[in-house]
C-alpha angles and dihedrals in degrees: 000000000000089000095053114088090228097162092053089049090055092048097047103037090086090050090055089047089056091057089050091049092051087063092059119089119235102200103112145018094274092053090051089053091048088053092050093048091048095052092043092055095044091051092044090051087053090052092050091050091050091054086058085069090069094055093053097036115114106224094195094054114089093185128092112283136197084033116189119185126175129163108256108167116014094227093075105285114122142181094247124169135176146134137215135184090287096054105033094075093051090053091054093044090053095049088045096053099045098063085045090054091051092048091048090053094056093101105019101057109073104163139044087012094164092053091047095054095044088053087057095048092049090048091054091055093053093045095052090045092057091057094046102043118113095176121074097223091050091047090050093050090051094041095053096032089068090064091070101060092038087051090055094044095057095033098052105027100029133100133282095292094042095124094055094043092046095053092044089051092046096044095046095050096039095048092055094047094057088075090052092053089052090052094050090051089052093048091051094050094046098041103026093229143070094198109133095209090056095044093050090070095034115108113222119196117259093251092049091050094052095051096040091046090056092049093053090043095058089060098044098041091058094043099047084037117237126187128294092021094058100094093099093063102066090047093048091048095047095051097036119096112254094262091049091054088049095055094037093055095031103051115355094062089050093059089073094046087053091049091053089054099042102038113011099054094020099057101024110036096151092052090043092053090046093049097038096100086052093053091045089054095050092045094051091046089051093049094051102034100042090045089055089047089051089055092064101045122121097190117075093216093052092049091053091044093055090045089057090057089053093048092049088053085068089054095056090043091059099042095054095050086080088218127126091233092048095049092043088048089053094050095047090045089055092049093046093046088048089058100037101041091047089052093048091053087050090053090054090049093055095059091035090058089054103040102017096225133097094195107129092213091061093068135061137134097033091142090082095052102030109035096158091047091049092052093050093045089051092055093053094043090053089048091051094053089048102249114181110258094040130089093251092065098058100056094042092047093050091047095047090045089053097045091050087060090053106036127358096195093055089046093053091049091047093052091061085066089067089055093048092046090056090050100052093037097051091039090056093045094049094051095049103037109026134053131058119322095235104146114091097217090054089063089070092055114118131203131254115310121223091261091054092048088052088054097047101038098074090045092053092048093048093047093052094039096054091043094051101034114020095155095100089055092047091049092056096049103033102078094050091042091054089048092051090050094046090051092051091049091050093052092044091052 
């Protein structure tokens, strides 16, 4: 297995799939079905291959594994790939969600099907590349390259205000990343390398760390997103097609959280320690403010989008505690949020495809017509509010446990977010699922189809399994997390 370039295979299988799809005509309904089947099997094959990483992954090895390194540019930039306990789960999360997105698009995408599916395959290549890159230039190319297919997915197949939302999303994220590019150029000039493994043990001066940390932070804070640079996210979610919202919340937001762990605290621990109270403040504000905003939303997608900002606030809280529990909690919270938020947007897509509205007030009493849907929605709502026994509880509990050891005041304020999450989540569920079925058009609603059950079933299983038995996940991430924390302590000392 060590001799097989497994990471390159994962990255470029979607590219090979794109060439296959270009050979398929797209001039009738049968051609569209063939395209969808092709994209589904290509992405499902990639998921199966990604699962093979788990069987060959050494749980006791905190270093990067499956490493590939080839000279790319003679001056010191290389095609360098590798994954550790922090990144392997994000790779698998990505390869799992993309075929789900393809399957969820079978009925909702009616035009330019080939171009839509090609955009998703290209996006998968960029997302996997982000989590596997061990060279800063390569990371930046994958990190920014993902903007292009996402720009097209929202801008072409989105809602009425798709153009405005697309440009807002693109400009926000691109503007922040310009500073990261300048920082990468400076790092290359001053150190002579952009190799991540080398830079993780390199000691930057305090002044260098402060400036470079801010440059990386401007990119990651917009992408995650942190308050007050989060306003592009609700607009993007509302206008994106269902699958676009799934992959945006499920994976794209996680790339910034991963960047905070790998680069911000890994390269610049002194600056990270200096700015930690600032991060805690922004995180707590995001948790409380966006939760309150979620309470007054009338659009289901907007409510879930604002809840995403609140949940990602727990991620940044945990990461910047510089504790094993905190970072582990942040990673598990990202994995859980990737599963649960994706599922919640899929739940919205189910009823939207039937009634063509996301207005909360238009629903009510669906439990009598859609019992299986109501059960699935309930699982994900409970996970979103952090109920014990679901994946949402594990990450939040570890984060709150770690922040209590660092700063009690921030911990108390953050805990109010758990109460607010229960409030807006249960409020949403009650208004959609319970009550009397008094609206005439709701009487024609039908329960989950076989395709929709296939989509939801693995997400339900994962949500409950991680909540009841998180030990396998912790066993994967703990050695690498301990190594990161030890490296930070060594640099700070």
